[in-house]
N, C-alpha and C positions, 0 to 999 in steps of 0.2 A: 504494500500500500504506500502511496506517495505521502511524503511528509507534509503536514499542513503548513500553510503560510505562517501562521502564528508560531509554530515550532521552529521554522527556519529563521524567523525574525528574532526569536528569543536566543537561538544558537548564535546568530550573528552578534547580538548584543553581548552575550557571554564571552565570545571570542575577542571582541573589541575591548571589553573591560579587562580580561585576563592579560592581553597583550600590553595594555596601558599600565598595568600593575608591575610588569617586569621589564619593560623596555626603558632603557636609560636615555634614549634619544627622543622619546615622545614627551610632549608637554601639552597643557591645555591649548597653547597657541600654535604649536607646530607638531607635525607627525613625521615619523620615518616612512619610507616607502611601504613597508608592510602595514604599519599602523594606518596609513592613508587608505590603503586597499581595504582593510577591515572596516574602517569607518564608512567608506563609500558603500560597501556591501550592506552594512547595517542601515545606513541612511536610505538606500533604495528600497530595501524590504520594509522599513518603517513607513515610508511614503505610500507604498502599495497597500500595506496592511491598514493604515489609517484611512486611505481613500475607500477601501472596501467596507470598512466599518461605517463610514459616513454614508455610503451608497445604500447599505442595508437598513440604515435607520431612516432613510427617506430624505 
């Protein structure tokens, strides 16, 4: 069975946070290449998830 959008969104958030806790090159104002990739993935999934929630609510 395919993973739900919510599950992928939460996994992306967990990966982004875990990276931020261990990466010495990432800060709130700047990210390393891996940190930027993880953040962008999280951001895309968040945008899609929130848009679907809004759509479902009418």
